[in-house]
Residue, then its C-alpha position, 0 to 999 in steps of 0.5 A: m500500500a505504501s507504493e500506491q500512496t507514493m504514486e498518488g502523492a507524485a501524481a498530485e504533485a505533478v498536477a499542482a506543478g502543471d503551470e510551471p516552466f519545464l526545467g529551470l537551472l535550480d531544477v536541474a541541480l535539484l534533480a542531480v542531487l535527487i538522482g545521486g541520493a537515489a543511487f546511494y540509497f539503492l546501493r546501500s539497500r543492496k548492501k543491506e540485503e546481502e548482510p546475513t543478520r535480520s533487523y526488525s523494521i517498525q513499519p506496520t505490516t499486514v496480518c498473515t501475508t505470504s507472497a506468491a513466491d513464498n509458498s514453498f513450505i519444503k524450502k522453508l523446512k529445509a532452510s531451517g532444519r525442520s521436519l514437522v509441518v502442521f497445516y490448519g483448516s480454521q474458520t474461527g481460529t481454533g484449528e490454527e491455535f491447535a496447530g500452533r501448539l503442536a508445532k511448538e511442542g515438537i521441539r521437545y521430541r526433536l521435531k522442529g516444527m512450523v505452522a502452515d496455512p494450506e491456502e498459502c502453500d503449494m500442497e503438491e509439495l507433500l510429494q517431496l516431504k518424504d525427502i526430509s528425514n523424520s518428516l511428518a505432516v499433521f492436519c488440524l482441520a475444522t468442518y464448517g457449514e454443511g460438512d464443508p472444509t473451511d475457506n482456507a482448506m478448500e483448495f487442498y480438500e479439492w486437490i486430494t479429492n480429485g487428484d490421484v497422486d502417489l503419497s507413499g512415504l508421507n507420514y501424517a496424522v489428522f485431528g478434526l474439529g467439529n460439533k456433534t450437534y451438527e449432522h456432518y460431524n467432523k466430516v472433513a477430517i474423517y475424509v482427509d484421514k481416509r483419503l491420505e491413506e488411500l493415496g499411499a501415505n503412512r498414518v503415524f497415529e489414529l484420527g483425533l476427533g474434537d467435539d466443540d459441543a462437549n469439551i474440545e480442549d479435553d479431546f485435543i489434549t487427550w489425543k495429543d498426549r497419546f500422539w507424541p509417544a506414537v510419533c516417537d515410536n515411529f521415528g525411533i526418538e527417545g521420548g520427550g525432554e523436559e517441557v520448556l515454555i517458549r515464547q513465540y513472540r518477542l516484545l518490542e516497545q516503540p515509543d517513537v513510532q509516528p502516530d499515523r503508523i500505529y494500528t487503531g483497530e484496522i483488520a489488515r490495511l493501515h488506515s483502512m477504516q479512514n480510507q475505505r475502498p472496495p472490495f470489502d471482505a473479512k480483511n477489509p470490512f465496510l464501516a456500515p452506518i446503523k440506520v435503525n436499532r430498535e427493541l423487538h421484545k415487548g416484555g419478559g426481561r430479555s432483549c432482542m434487537h432489530i438493526e438496519l445497516s446501510i451498505d449503500g456505496s459499498k458495492m457489496r451485494y447479498d441474497a436472502g439467506d446470506h450472513v453479515a459478519m460484524y467485528p465487535i469490540n470488547d467492553k472498555s471496563l473489562v479492558e481497563k480491569l485486565g490492564q490493572l490486573c497486569n499493572a500495565d500502561l495500556d497506552t504503551v505502543f508495542s509490537l510482538i514479533n515472531t521469533d520464528t523468522d521463517s513464519s509468514k505470520k510476523h505478528p499475532f495481530p496488526c502491529p505496532t499498536t497499543y495494549r488498549t487497542a490490542l485488548t479492545h479490537y484484536l483479542e478474545i478476552t471473554a473466551i474461556p481460556r484453554t489449558h495451555i494458557l493456564k500452564e503459562l499463567a502458572e509460571y507467574c504465580t508467587d503463591e505455590k498453591e495457586k501455581e499448583l492449581l493452575r498447573s493441575m487444571a492444565s494437566i491431563s490427570p482425571e482430577g485436573k480435567e475435572k477441576y478445569q471443567s468445574w472451575i473454568q468451564d462450568a463457572c464461565r471464568n475468562v482470563v480477567h476472572i482468573l486473574e481476579d481469583i488467583k491473586s498472586c498471578r500477575p503476568p506481563i501484559d505482553h505475554v497475555c496478549e500473546l496467549l489470548p486468541r484473536l477476536q473473531p467476527r460474529y455472523y448473523s443471518i440476514s433478516s431482509s431481502a435485497k429485492l426489497h432492501p438492496t442497500d440495507v442489511h437487517v439483523t435480528a439479534v438477542l442480547v446475551e447476558y447471564k449470571t455465572p456460578t461465581g455471581r458475576t454477570n457475563k455479557g456477549v461481546a457483539t450484542t453488548y457492543l450493538k446494544n449501545k450503537v443507537p443512532n441519535g441523528s447528530e452523527e452516524v454510528k458505524v460498525p465494520v461488516f462484510i457479507r458472507k455468501s451462504q447455501f441457504r437459498l430460496p428455490t430458483k422457481p418461485e412456484t416451488p412450495i417452501i416449509m420454514v422452521g424458525p423459532g426465536t431468532g431462527l425467524a431471521p432468514f425467513r423474514g427475508f424469504i417472505q419479504e422476497r416472495q411478497f415482492l414477487r407476488d406484488e410483481g404478479k408472479t405465481v408464488g408457491e405456498s410458504v409455510l412458517y413454523f415459528g415459536c417463542r415463549k409468550r405472544s405478549e412478550d417475545y413474538i418478534y415481527e408480529s405485525e409483519l407476519e400477520e400482514w403477510v398472512k392477511k395477504g395470503t403470502l404466508n401460512l403461519k403456524a405459531a407455538f407459544s410455549r408458555d401461554s398454556d399449561k402444556k408446553v407446545y413447541v414447533q416440533h409438536l406443530l410439525e407432527q400435527d401437520a404430516d399431510l401438509i408437509w408430505n404434500a409440499i415435500g413429497e408430492n410437490k418437490g418443495h424445499f425444507y428449511i431449518c434455522g435456530d438451535a442445532k442441539n435440540m430443535a434441529v435434531d428433533v425436527r429432522n427426526i420428525l421429518v423422517k417419521i412423516l416421510s416414513t408414514k406418508g411416503n410408505m418408506s422404511e426409516a432407512d429409506a426416509v433418511q436417504y430421501i433427506k440426504k437426496m434432498e440435501a444433495q438437491k439443495r432442497y433441505s437446508a439448515d442454518v443452525w448454531s449451538 
């Protein structure tokens, strides 16, 4: 970007000087000085490049960049004497974090490791990995969406799926990250593990499967504890040495950096929030003005927001069913509290610089910045800390009992795991709570910044149709706030941030966003019937669907039946978008089935209404090839709904249960059965 700015500046100067005489005597003299200076600078920089020592610049750099010429992981391994490469497929950062932990631990087992993003590597080089002695490739792969690989692992997944290469001699292991409440649990890792073996590779250790619905940290450390001995056996390495805690990044305080070179919350490009330019995406979000932020609940003590974001002028496009992603910021009082607990001056300007000079990830987040900015914009301070963080924090305890408590919870002993479950997970303690309760633990703030995971964007199903609102995106979000067993109140990062973003007329209130495309789509033919199941905020994408179908009807098009199963607690409290839904019913666009679970003695949910409507559902799905959609809770509702659909297909379609399951799988393949669920 610096070169672009330089070119723009030069162009501006040329225009300004347009009326001057071409070259005067003074101009010639100045030109000679400039040419001489440029030649001196060029020769000097050439000389510097030849010097073997590496110096660290305080120029800002973008996050995680690797040039096209720099995609040979084999060259990097050979140049630095490494034999372990850990690839990650990660959508939210957990897979990348696990990969980093494995690569870091390799040194204990005489396997110097590096972390690699498959999207930034020439993965065909896996064929050459066997040429490096004691080489090993580990894959930490998350399954995302409807059993899909993550964005950064997509090309690799397609390569091994469609290719027929000979990977004999490649040593590998796979750990998967998934969630059992989703139907395609760890599909990607299971397939990659099997496919690598089919292509002739040697599995060094069994496939590990992590379940994010239970305790993925426990799954990972349990697998890892058995993985390393198997690696040692495979390569004839004598066990692991003493565990040494190694810092991945070194601290460089930079009090003299110019203010305009300091990151203040940008995701990648410096000043990208001030100088906005398309295309807008995850690395370059659009600052969207909030036009509307109103309460949808009419009572009951809970809050649900209807938010309208303007994307006018962004060139971003969306379809009903897509997601909008938003970058939130952490609560300022929590940031201040963490600064106090670490005895830190939050306005100190600093960089964390990777001690692994071969890594494409030079910094854990954009640097240079201040601790305040890092903790506000870049780090997940409200997340439940994983065990490796506790292990590192333990080293800063001056009280031996407290040190032992943290070490125990970071161990794989049954007692330690049980304590971690009760004291950390069940109690919902974040890093601030831990430092408040472990009073002798006072880590340096820079190490805390190194340990905490990156703050991730939050995704929301768009609750509008671009046919009706081409330059606005609507969001429907429940405010997350709950009491913990320790008596604290925990608040959701994004919804707390949004709750306070209320336009007041005097100045624009903006949030950084981008659009993520989805497979959750209306049928291409408007006359196709649809059945939508969306209790609570699961209604969000269906509001967009119904808006679109009403729009098409208003244009005189034939539109198939639209049936919505909606549920909430009480009609008088949390029946969101009531007037809109009732209006669509009046116009004949919507067939609404509503369940109010707490308005009667016997609790009624959408599942009960579906069971009662077997004929209607079979008519739409079985006889008229309609589409079936679910949005909302993955753990209970979505599973129940799928089971009810299996039962309806069995009875009304005269199928066996196995055939009904296959029928749904066929619907999924035809994009006639879609789920947008979360747990």
